[in-house]
N, C-alpha and C positions, 0 to 999 in steps of 0.2 A: 398727904396723910400716910403714915406708915401703917402697914397691915402685916401682922405676924401670921403666917400661914403655917399650921402645924406640919411636922414631917410626916410623910405618908409613904412608907417604903413599898406598899403594894399598889399605889396609885389609885386607891378606891375612894379617897376623900373628895367630895364635890361640894365646894362652898355654896351657900344659898344666897346671901346678900350681895357679895361681890364675887362674881364668877372668876375662874382662873384666867389669867392674862388680861383681865379687864382693868383699864387704867382710869376710867371715870365712871361715876354713877350715872345712869342714863337720864335721870331727872335733871341733871345739870345741863346736859346738851339741849334739852327742850327749853329750859329756862333761858339759856344764853341766846338761842334762836329767837325766842319770843321777845326778849329785850332788844335784840338787834333789829328785829322787824319793827319795833316801836320807835326806832331811830336813835337809840343810845349808842355812843361810841364805845370802842373796846375798853377804854379807860374807865368810862362811866359804868359799864357792866361789871368790870373787875371790882370797882369801889362798892357797887351795890351788893354784890355777893359777899364781900368782906364785911360790910356793915350789917346786913340782915342775917346772914348765915354763919358768919365768922370763918368762912372758907376763903382761902387765898387762891385765886385762879389767875394765872398770868395772862397778859395780853396775847402772848403767843398761843396759849391753849384756846383762848376765845377765837383767835384768828383761824386756828385749825378747825374748830367746830363750825364756824361760819363758812369756811372754804369747802367743807364736805357737802354742804347744801348746793354750792355752786356746781360741783362736779355732777351731782344727781340732777340738777336743773338742766345742765348742758346735755346730759344723756337723754333726759325727757324731751328736750327741745329738738333733738336730732333723731328721735325714734321714727321708724317707718310708719306711714299712714295707710288707711284703706285706699283701694283703687277708686272707689266711687262713693260720693256723698250726695244724698238727695238735696240737702240744703246746707249752705255755709253762710253764716252771719259774719260780716267784717265791720269793725268800727275802731275808732281811735279815741282815746281819752287823755287829756293832759293831767299829769300827776306830778306832785312835788317829789323830786328825787335828790338824795344827798350824794354828791360825787365830788368830795372836797368842799363844796358849798351847795346849798339847797337851790334848786332851779326847777322850773316847770319843763317837763319833757313829755313828748307824745309817746304813749304806749299803744301800739297797734295790736289788736286782738282778733283772732279768728276762731270761731266756735262752729262746730258742725253738728248736724243731726245724722246719725248713722242709718243704714238701711234697716237696722233692728229698732230704730226709734229712740236710741239713747243719745245723750249729748257727749261730745268729745271736744275738748279744747285742743285745737291744732297748734296753737302757740301764742306767745306774747313776745313782742319785739319792741325794744326801746329805741326810738329814733332821735334825731337831732332837729331842732327847730320846730316848725309847725307840721300839721298833717299835710301830706302831699301825695298826688297820684303816682309820682315817680317812686316813692318809697313803697307804696302799695304794690307796685309792679315787682319790686324786689321781694316782698313778702310772699306774693302769689307764686312767683317763680320758685322760691324755696319750698313752698307747699307742694308744688308740682314735682320738684326734684326728690321729694321724700316719698313719692309713690302715688300721688293722686293723679288719676288719668282723666276723670270727668266729674263735674259738679252739675247737677240738674238746675239748681237755682242759687244765685248769690244775692243775699239781702244786704244792702248797704245804704248809706245816707246819700245826700245829693251833691257830694264833692265832684266838682267839674273834672272831667277827664278820667274819673275812676271807671266808668263803664268801658272806656276804650282800653284801659289797662287790663281789666278782667278779660275782655275779648282777646286781646293780644296773647295773654298767657294761656 
């Protein structure tokens, strides 16, 4: 959409609706992310926005919007953690994930209770195949490498060899 910005020789004009150098309205980003999270493809999102709002959004723009979330997600996933957590809950759930085609994949989750009593999601990891103690050892090693020195209690299900993986790490 073309936007005519009035000439402002003094540099004092500040637009209200579309800020200077803004390329997209912020509501579009949230809408694209919401539709993507619901499982729509980039083509379906583009067609939906054209049909409902009369706005043409290219597949490349949609890809750029969704990729920005991946960057923030990677940054969050690699953030430093507290040195000590009183309690860490670990579990795995099988979730349908679209990666070319829809398939059941295990998502490993680690949630901690901080010394202040607040909850902190330490991370989410998508594995291959079924839940296994070997992959849990990888997850726990990553948590340790991100700064966790001690955990007072680990709460987990009855997966065989999981207690040994926790003890090893």
